[in-house]
C-alpha positions as a LaTeX table, in Angstrom:
\begin{tabular}{lrrr}
\hline
Residue & $x$ (\AA) & $y$ (\AA) & $z$ (\AA) \\
\hline
Met1 & 17.68 & 11.09 & 5.74 \\
Pro2 & 18.06 & 12.39 & 9.30 \\
Gln3 & 18.78 & 9.64 & 11.84 \\
Ser4 & 15.67 & 10.48 & 13.91 \\
Tyr5 & 13.42 & 9.95 & 10.85 \\
Ile6 & 15.06 & 6.61 & 10.08 \\
Ser7 & 14.67 & 5.34 & 13.64 \\
Ile8 & 11.01 & 6.41 & 13.77 \\
Met9 & 10.23 & 4.67 & 10.48 \\
Ser10 & 12.21 & 1.49 & 11.20 \\
Gly11 & 10.62 & 0.80 & 14.60 \\
Phe12 & 7.31 & $-0.23$ & 13.07 \\
Pro13 & 7.80 & $-2.98$ & 10.48 \\
Ala14 & 4.08 & $-3.86$ & 10.33 \\
Leu15 & 3.18 & $-0.31$ & 9.32 \\
Ser16 & 6.09 & 1.22 & 7.47 \\
Gly17 & 6.70 & 3.87 & 4.84 \\
Phe18 & 3.63 & 5.35 & 3.17 \\
Tyr19 & 1.28 & 3.15 & 5.24 \\
Gln20 & 2.72 & 4.58 & 8.45 \\
Leu21 & 2.47 & 8.15 & 7.20 \\
Leu22 & $-1.14$ & 7.69 & 6.12 \\
Phe23 & $-2.56$ & 5.55 & 8.93 \\
Leu24 & $-0.53$ & 6.77 & 11.90 \\
Tyr25 & $-0.52$ & 10.49 & 11.12 \\
Leu26 & $-2.65$ & 11.79 & 8.23 \\
Glu27 & $-5.83$ & 9.76 & 8.72 \\
Pro28 & $-6.15$ & 10.39 & 12.48 \\
Ile29 & $-5.66$ & 14.14 & 11.97 \\
Ser30 & $-8.16$ & 14.24 & 9.10 \\
Thr31 & $-10.63$ & 12.20 & 11.15 \\
Met32 & $-10.39$ & 14.33 & 14.28 \\
Leu33 & $-10.62$ & 17.63 & 12.39 \\
Pro34 & $-14.37$ & 17.31 & 11.60 \\
Ala35 & $-15.05$ & 16.85 & 15.31 \\
Leu36 & $-13.35$ & 20.13 & 16.13 \\
Met37 & $-15.06$ & 21.86 & 13.21 \\
Ser38 & $-18.52$ & 20.70 & 14.32 \\
Trp39 & $-17.93$ & 21.72 & 17.95 \\
Thr40 & $-16.21$ & 25.07 & 17.41 \\
Phe41 & $-15.69$ & 26.79 & 14.08 \\
Pro42 & $-17.39$ & 26.82 & 11.64 \\
Gly43 & $-19.83$ & 25.04 & 13.95 \\
Ala44 & $-22.68$ & 22.58 & 14.02 \\
Glu45 & $-24.95$ & 24.57 & 11.68 \\
Trp46 & $-22.25$ & 24.72 & 8.99 \\
Phe47 & $-21.36$ & 21.04 & 9.45 \\
His48 & $-25.00$ & 19.97 & 9.20 \\
His49 & $-25.54$ & 22.10 & 6.09 \\
Gln50 & $-22.46$ & 20.63 & 4.36 \\
Leu51 & $-23.65$ & 17.01 & 4.68 \\
Ile52 & $-25.70$ & 17.40 & 1.47 \\
Pro53 & $-24.12$ & 19.56 & $-1.28$ \\
Ser54 & $-26.09$ & 22.76 & $-1.81$ \\
Ser55 & $-25.55$ & 26.15 & $-3.36$ \\
Ala56 & $-27.76$ & 27.71 & $-0.67$ \\
Pro57 & $-25.99$ & 29.71 & 2.05 \\
Val58 & $-25.58$ & 28.22 & 5.50 \\
Pro59 & $-28.78$ & 28.95 & 7.42 \\
Thr60 & $-28.44$ & 31.56 & 10.14 \\
Thr61 & $-31.10$ & 29.98 & 12.37 \\
Pro62 & $-29.79$ & 27.65 & 15.06 \\
Leu63 & $-30.36$ & 23.92 & 14.70 \\
Asp64 & $-33.09$ & 22.42 & 16.83 \\
Pro65 & $-31.65$ & 20.82 & 20.01 \\
Arg66 & $-31.97$ & 17.22 & 18.76 \\
Thr67 & $-30.16$ & 17.96 & 15.50 \\
His68 & $-27.51$ & 19.99 & 17.32 \\
Met69 & $-26.91$ & 17.08 & 19.70 \\
Met70 & $-26.74$ & 14.64 & 16.78 \\
Val71 & $-24.11$ & 16.74 & 14.97 \\
Trp72 & $-22.01$ & 16.98 & 18.13 \\
Gln73 & $-22.35$ & 13.22 & 18.69 \\
Leu74 & $-21.27$ & 12.62 & 15.08 \\
Gly75 & $-18.26$ & 14.82 & 15.81 \\
Asn76 & $-17.56$ & 12.67 & 18.85 \\
Cys77 & $-17.62$ & 9.56 & 16.64 \\
Tyr78 & $-15.07$ & 11.17 & 14.32 \\
Leu79 & $-12.88$ & 12.03 & 17.32 \\
Leu80 & $-13.18$ & 8.48 & 18.67 \\
Leu81 & $-12.25$ & 6.98 & 15.31 \\
Gly82 & $-9.16$ & 9.17 & 15.05 \\
Leu83 & $-8.07$ & 8.49 & 18.63 \\
Val84 & $-8.55$ & 4.72 & 18.37 \\
Ser85 & $-6.51$ & 4.58 & 15.16 \\
Ser86 & $-3.76$ & 6.75 & 16.51 \\
Leu87 & $-3.50$ & 5.13 & 19.94 \\
Val88 & $-3.85$ & 1.47 & 18.89 \\
Phe89 & $-1.24$ & 1.80 & 16.14 \\
Arg90 & 1.16 & 3.50 & 18.58 \\
Ala91 & 0.51 & 0.86 & 21.25 \\
Ala92 & 1.26 & $-1.93$ & 18.74 \\
Arg93 & 4.44 & $-0.17$ & 17.64 \\
Asp94 & 5.71 & 0.55 & 21.15 \\
Ser95 & 4.62 & $-2.61$ & 22.97 \\
Leu96 & 5.48 & $-5.13$ & 20.25 \\
Arg97 & 8.62 & $-3.46$ & 18.88 \\
Lys98 & 10.52 & $-6.76$ & 18.55 \\
Asp99 & 7.59 & $-8.87$ & 17.34 \\
Pro100 & 6.57 & $-7.89$ & 13.78 \\
Val101 & 4.15 & $-10.85$ & 13.52 \\
Ala102 & 2.19 & $-9.65$ & 16.56 \\
Gln103 & 2.43 & $-6.06$ & 15.33 \\
Glu104 & 0.96 & $-7.08$ & 12.00 \\
Arg105 & $-1.87$ & $-9.04$ & 13.61 \\
Val106 & $-2.89$ & $-6.05$ & 15.76 \\
Val107 & $-2.50$ & $-3.58$ & 12.89 \\
Gly108 & $-4.44$ & $-5.93$ & 10.60 \\
Ser109 & $-7.27$ & $-6.26$ & 13.10 \\
Leu110 & $-7.70$ & $-2.50$ & 13.27 \\
Leu111 & $-7.34$ & $-2.07$ & 9.50 \\
Ala112 & $-9.99$ & $-4.78$ & 8.94 \\
Ala113 & $-12.42$ & $-2.98$ & 11.25 \\
Leu114 & $-11.67$ & 0.31 & 9.51 \\
Ala115 & $-12.14$ & $-1.27$ & 6.07 \\
Ile116 & $-15.58$ & $-2.56$ & 7.08 \\
Ala117 & $-16.42$ & 0.92 & 8.41 \\
Asp118 & $-15.18$ & 2.41 & 5.10 \\
Val119 & $-17.62$ & 0.32 & 3.10 \\
Thr120 & $-20.57$ & 1.06 & 5.38 \\
His121 & $-19.67$ & 4.77 & 5.53 \\
Ile122 & $-19.57$ & 5.03 & 1.74 \\
Ala123 & $-22.86$ & 3.12 & 1.44 \\
Ala124 & $-24.59$ & 5.27 & 4.07 \\
Thr125 & $-23.38$ & 8.48 & 2.43 \\
Leu126 & $-24.47$ & 7.39 & $-1.04$ \\
Ala127 & $-27.85$ & 6.21 & 0.27 \\
Gly128 & $-28.40$ & 9.54 & 2.01 \\
Leu129 & $-27.59$ & 11.71 & $-0.98$ \\
Pro130 & $-30.48$ & 12.84 & $-3.16$ \\
Glu131 & $-30.70$ & 10.81 & $-6.38$ \\
Glu132 & $-29.64$ & 13.74 & $-8.59$ \\
Leu133 & $-26.38$ & 14.13 & $-6.59$ \\
Arg134 & $-25.57$ & 10.49 & $-5.84$ \\
Trp135 & $-23.68$ & 9.70 & $-9.04$ \\
Ala136 & $-22.61$ & 13.24 & $-9.93$ \\
Pro137 & $-19.24$ & 13.74 & $-8.20$ \\
Leu138 & $-18.68$ & 17.06 & $-9.96$ \\
Thr139 & $-21.59$ & 18.46 & $-7.91$ \\
Trp140 & $-20.21$ & 17.23 & $-4.58$ \\
Asn141 & $-18.77$ & 19.61 & $-2.01$ \\
Pro142 & $-15.52$ & 18.93 & $-0.06$ \\
Met143 & $-17.41$ & 17.14 & 2.73 \\
Thr144 & $-19.08$ & 14.75 & 0.29 \\
His145 & $-15.73$ & 14.05 & $-1.36$ \\
Gly146 & $-14.28$ & 13.45 & 2.09 \\
Asn147 & $-17.08$ & 11.02 & 2.92 \\
Ile148 & $-16.89$ & 9.16 & $-0.39$ \\
Ser149 & $-13.81$ & 9.88 & $-2.52$ \\
Ile150 & $-11.28$ & 10.03 & 0.31 \\
Val151 & $-12.80$ & 7.00 & 2.04 \\
Val152 & $-12.54$ & 5.03 & $-1.24$ \\
Val153 & $-8.83$ & 5.91 & $-1.33$ \\
Leu154 & $-8.37$ & 4.86 & 2.31 \\
Phe155 & $-10.20$ & 1.59 & 1.67 \\
Thr156 & $-8.02$ & 0.91 & $-1.39$ \\
Val157 & $-4.83$ & 1.54 & 0.59 \\
Arg158 & $-6.07$ & $-0.74$ & 3.40 \\
Ile159 & $-6.68$ & $-3.54$ & 0.88 \\
Ser160 & $-3.23$ & $-2.87$ & $-0.62$ \\
Trp161 & $-1.73$ & $-3.31$ & 2.86 \\
Phe162 & $-3.51$ & $-6.66$ & 3.26 \\
Leu163 & $-2.24$ & $-7.76$ & $-0.16$ \\
Gly164 & 1.31 & $-6.94$ & 0.96 \\
Ile165 & 1.83 & $-4.32$ & $-1.73$ \\
Asn166 & 5.02 & $-2.31$ & $-1.21$ \\
Arg167 & 5.75 & $-3.77$ & 2.23 \\
Thr168 & 7.20 & $-6.79$ & 3.96 \\
Ser169 & 4.44 & $-9.02$ & 5.27 \\
Tyr170 & 4.90 & $-11.03$ & 8.46 \\
Tyr171 & 1.50 & $-12.65$ & 8.84 \\
Tyr172 & $-1.32$ & $-11.72$ & 6.43 \\
Thr173 & $-0.09$ & $-12.64$ & 2.96 \\
Pro174 & 0.81 & $-16.10$ & 1.61 \\
Gln175 & 4.37 & $-14.97$ & 0.96 \\
Ala176 & 4.69 & $-13.64$ & 4.53 \\
Thr177 & 8.11 & $-14.11$ & 6.04 \\
Lys178 & 7.20 & $-15.81$ & 9.29 \\
Lys179 & 10.30 & $-14.55$ & 11.07 \\
Thr180 & 10.45 & $-12.39$ & 14.16 \\
Ala181 & 12.93 & $-9.56$ & 14.19 \\
\hline
\end{tabular}
């Protein structure tokens, strides 16, 4: 592996390997993307229409001002979520470089908050879907899969991190190595 890749990956023991790739890079990008899509292209009307799977074309009439504002505010929430994840993880990595226990405590705090948000996001999405679509994943569109299927995967990986699966634990698991590097 190139030396620059090794040094980037080794400077963050609390969030290494696949966890780092997913939570530091992929999730923030995939979380901020809906904000940009709702604000610019394809736009608020498209975003609003995609919330519930439908074979109907995207309406050409503009959203009423309240709905338009709500879609943009939802986009802002997505942007905030992506920025908080990205910036807090980077701050933990950079500020606590030589303290993996403190890194893990900060990372764990954010992952716990995100895991709670995962569960409530999945519940809210399922509750909002019409009954005939709720338990029919083959009828879901990409946005519904993003709001349910992808969030289930993220939640599962967060729980795996807390269980210490495929990583060295410094604080959260019973077998944590309570050493500071």
